[in-house]
C-alpha positions in Angstrom: 6.8 -24.5 -16.0 7.7 -21.4 -18.4 8.6 -18.4 -16.9 7.0 -15.0 -18.0 9.2 -13.1 -20.4 6.9 -10.7 -22.4 4.2 -8.5 -20.5 1.1 -6.4 -21.2 0.8 -3.2 -20.7 -1.3 -4.1 -17.8 1.3 -5.7 -16.4 3.8 -2.7 -16.9 1.0 -0.6 -15.0 0.9 -3.0 -12.2 4.4 -3.2 -11.8 5.3 0.6 -12.1 2.4 2.4 -11.0 2.0 4.3 -14.1 -1.3 3.9 -16.1 -1.9 2.4 -19.0 -3.3 5.1 -20.9 -0.3 7.6 -19.5 2.3 4.8 -20.8 0.7 5.0 -24.4 0.7 8.7 -24.4 4.6 8.6 -23.7 5.1 6.0 -26.4 3.2 8.1 -28.7 4.8 11.4 -27.7 8.2 10.7 -26.9 9.2 7.1 -28.1 9.9 5.8 -24.9 9.3 1.9 -25.2 9.1 0.3 -28.5 6.5 -2.9 -27.8 6.1 -5.5 -30.1 3.0 -6.2 -31.4 1.1 -9.5 -31.9 -1.4 -10.5 -34.7 -4.2 -8.8 -33.2 -2.2 -5.7 -32.6 -1.7 -6.1 -28.9 1.2 -4.6 -27.3 3.9 -7.1 -26.0 6.9 -6.0 -23.7 10.1 -7.6 -22.8 11.9 -7.6 -19.6 14.1 -5.2 -20.7 11.2 -2.5 -21.4 9.8 -3.3 -18.0 13.0 -2.5 -16.3 13.1 0.8 -18.2 9.8 1.8 -17.1 10.4 1.2 -13.5 13.2 3.3 -13.8 11.5 6.3 -15.5 8.5 5.7 -13.2 11.1 6.4 -10.4 12.4 9.5 -11.8 9.2 10.8 -12.9 7.7 10.4 -9.2 10.8 12.1 -7.8 9.6 15.4 -9.9 11.8 15.2 -13.0 9.8 16.2 -16.3 9.0 13.4 -18.6 10.3 15.7 -21.6 13.7 15.7 -19.9 13.5 11.9 -19.1 12.6 11.0 -22.7 16.0 12.7 -24.0 18.1 10.4 -22.1 19.5 7.3 -23.5 19.9 4.4 -21.0 23.3 5.0 -19.6 22.2 8.7 -19.1 19.2 7.1 -17.5 21.1 5.2 -15.0 23.2 8.1 -14.4 20.6 10.4 -13.4 19.2 7.7 -11.0 22.6 7.8 -9.3 22.6 11.5 -9.1 19.1 11.6 -7.8 19.9 9.5 -4.6 23.2 10.9 -3.7 24.8 8.9 -1.3 22.1 6.8 -0.1 19.4 5.1 -2.1 15.8 6.0 -1.5 13.4 3.2 -0.4 11.1 4.1 -3.5 14.2 3.3 -5.8 15.2 0.2 -3.8 12.0 -1.4 -4.2 12.1 -0.7 -8.0 15.5 -2.1 -7.8 14.6 -5.5 -6.0 11.8 -5.9 -8.5 14.1 -5.7 -11.3 16.3 -8.2 -9.6 13.4 -10.7 -9.2 12.3 -10.3 -12.9 15.6 -11.0 -13.9 16.4 -14.0 -11.0 19.5 -12.2 -10.2 20.6 -12.9 -6.7 23.9 -10.8 -7.2 21.6 -7.7 -7.8 19.5 -8.3 -4.7 22.6 -8.7 -2.2 24.1 -5.7 -3.9 20.8 -3.6 -3.3 20.6 -5.0 0.1 24.1 -4.2 1.0 23.8 -0.4 -0.1 20.8 -0.3 1.9 22.6 -1.4 4.9 25.2 1.3 4.6 22.4 4.0 5.9 19.7 1.7 7.5 19.3 -1.0 10.1 18.0 -4.4 9.1 14.8 -3.7 11.3 14.3 -0.2 8.9 15.1 -2.0 5.7 12.3 -4.7 6.6 9.8 -2.1 7.6 10.3 0.4 5.1 11.4 -1.7 2.1 10.6 -5.4 2.4 7.0 -4.9 3.9 5.7 -2.7 1.2 7.9 -4.5 -1.7 6.0 -8.1 -0.3 2.7 -6.2 -0.4 3.2 -5.0 -3.9 4.5 -8.6 -5.1 1.4 -10.2 -3.4 -0.7 -8.0 -5.7 1.3 -8.5 -8.8 1.1 -12.2 -8.4 -2.8 -12.2 -7.9 -3.0 -10.1 -11.1 -0.7 -12.6 -12.8 1.7 -9.9 -13.7 4.5 -12.2 -12.7 4.8 -16.0 -12.0 4.9 -17.9 -8.8 8.7 -18.4 -9.7 9.4 -14.7 -9.4 7.4 -14.4 -6.0 9.3 -17.4 -4.6 12.5 -16.3 -5.6 12.2 -12.7 -3.7 10.7 -14.4 -1.0 13.2 -16.9 -0.4 16.0 -14.4 -0.5 14.3 -12.1 2.1 14.0 -15.1 4.5 17.7 -15.8 3.9 18.5 -12.6 5.1 15.9 -12.6 8.2 17.0 -15.9 9.2 20.8 -14.7 9.1 19.8 -11.5 11.4 18.1 -14.0 13.6 21.4 -15.9 14.1 23.3 -12.9 14.4 20.6 -11.6 17.3 20.7 -15.1 18.9 24.4 -15.0 19.3 24.3 -11.7 21.0 21.1 -12.5 23.3 21.6 -16.5 24.3 18.9 -18.0 26.2 18.1 -16.5 29.4 16.0 -18.7 31.7 14.8 -15.3 33.7 13.2 -13.9 30.5 9.8 -14.6 29.0 9.4 -17.5 26.6 7.1 -17.1 23.1 6.3 -20.1 21.0 5.9 -18.9 17.4 3.8 -20.7 14.8 1.8 -20.7 11.5 -1.8 -22.3 11.8 -2.6 -25.6 9.8 -2.5 -24.7 6.2 -0.7 -21.7 6.6 2.7 -21.3 4.5 3.4 -17.6 4.5 6.6 -17.7 7.0 8.2 -14.5 6.6 6.3 -12.3 8.8 6.7 -15.3 11.4 10.3 -14.9 11.2 10.7 -11.3 11.5 8.5 -11.4 14.6 11.0 -14.2 15.8 14.0 -11.7 15.0 12.0 -8.7 17.0 11.7 -10.7 20.2 15.1 -12.3 20.0 16.6 -8.6 19.6 14.2 -7.6 22.5 16.2 -10.4 24.8 13.2 -12.9 25.0 13.6 -16.5 24.4 11.4 -18.2 21.8 10.5 -21.5 20.1 10.0 -21.2 16.8 7.7 -24.1 15.3 7.2 -22.5 11.7 4.5 -22.9 9.3 1.8 -25.4 9.0 1.2 -26.4 12.4 -1.9 -28.3 13.6 -3.2 -27.1 17.1 -2.9 -30.6 18.6 0.8 -30.6 18.2 0.9 -27.6 20.7 -0.3 -30.1 23.3 3.5 -31.4 23.2 4.6 -28.1 24.5 1.9 -28.0 27.6 4.5 -28.9 30.1 7.1 -26.5 29.2 7.6 -23.8 31.4 4.8 -21.0 31.0 4.7 -19.9 27.2 3.2 -17.2 25.5 2.3 -18.4 22.1 2.1 -16.1 18.9 0.2 -17.0 15.9 0.7 -15.2 12.4 -2.3 -15.0 10.5 -2.3 -14.2 6.8 -4.4 -16.7 5.3 -5.6 -19.3 7.6 -7.6 -19.6 9.6 -10.8 -18.5 7.2 -12.5 -15.4 8.9 -15.8 -17.2 9.6 -13.7 -20.4 11.3 -11.6 -18.2 13.6 -13.9 -18.1 16.5 -13.8 -21.8 16.5 -10.1 -21.9 16.0 -9.7 -19.8 18.9 -12.0 -22.1 21.2 -10.0 -25.0 20.1 -6.9 -23.5 21.1 -8.1 -23.3 24.7 -9.4 -26.7 24.4 -5.9 -28.2 23.2 -4.7 -27.2 26.6 -7.3 -28.8 28.7 -6.8 -26.3 31.4 -9.0 -23.7 33.4 -6.2 -20.6 33.0 -4.8 -21.9 29.1 -2.0 -19.9 28.0 -1.8 -16.6 26.2 -2.3 -16.5 22.7 -1.2 -13.1 20.7 -2.4 -12.9 17.2 -0.4 -10.7 14.5 -0.3 -10.3 10.8 -2.6 -8.9 8.1 -5.3 -11.0 8.9 -5.9 -9.7 12.2 -7.3 -6.5 11.0 -10.7 -8.5 10.3 -11.1 -10.1 13.7 -13.2 -8.5 16.6 -11.3 -8.0 19.5 -14.2 -8.1 21.8 -15.2 -11.5 20.4 -12.1 -13.2 21.6 -11.3 -15.2 24.8 -9.6 -13.2 27.6 -6.4 -15.1 27.0 -6.3 -14.1 23.4 -4.9 -10.7 22.2 -4.7 -9.4 18.6 -2.1 -6.9 17.4 -3.1 -5.6 13.9 -0.3 -3.3 13.2 3.7 -3.8 13.5 3.6 -0.5 15.9 1.2 -2.4 18.2 2.9 -5.5 18.5 6.3 -3.6 19.0 4.6 -1.3 21.7 3.5 -4.6 23.4 7.0 -5.8 23.5 8.7 -2.6 24.8 5.9 -2.7 27.4 7.4 -6.2 28.6 10.8 -4.9 29.0 9.8 -2.2 31.0 7.8 -4.4 33.4 
């Protein structure tokens, strides 16, 4: 598989948030970028040009005039960014820098950005204010083919590693407690987007609860193997699966799996839950369509 090294002006728009029309004006008026041209006169931009427009977009969104930015060489541009953030990098700049690390497949740069963020933010704050919007943007970029699947997998795996590392830290500080509630976390069959489930696992362990983490692509019949365990609350993270038209049948099958008059609780979290009508759910199944609503539920358990 070839890795994308040239980008269209639409790719630059998708990655930087600067409209293609504006980029053209900046090129003509200020000579900010110098794209190559195909035989049919279509602009093609290098990774370096893409990184530069990300820096320019950050400063422009911070209130700097484009006429002032245009006078800067590459070193002065970087120095202006450093001056603008003072002691701590902003979330917007971190997102831009993570994108640049992704485009260059640069693990060292990723870790450097993350470690700087850790000086002023907790892991929870980094995940909520940087990783979640970053992953949302990257999902859009992948669907619009502005980036390759290799870029998306690279950044996703690095975020997964950080999350797993912090899960291990919290597990050592909050070992298994038989007096606390236990949650079983899984992704439905054919669902592979695991980062949200990992972060949910991290939040529960940090809150002092026990977890059984099953991971991605779990058929419902496999959950039957846990039916004789101590009372569990199940958590399914929905991003793609099940299909909206099949979700009602999926929830009914969940209850049938346990063949009990009182099936266990199932909590639904993830972006797909917003399309589920809570009034259509069986009594033992609840949805939490935002991180805030999920955290509020977890906090209420700690108070009970």
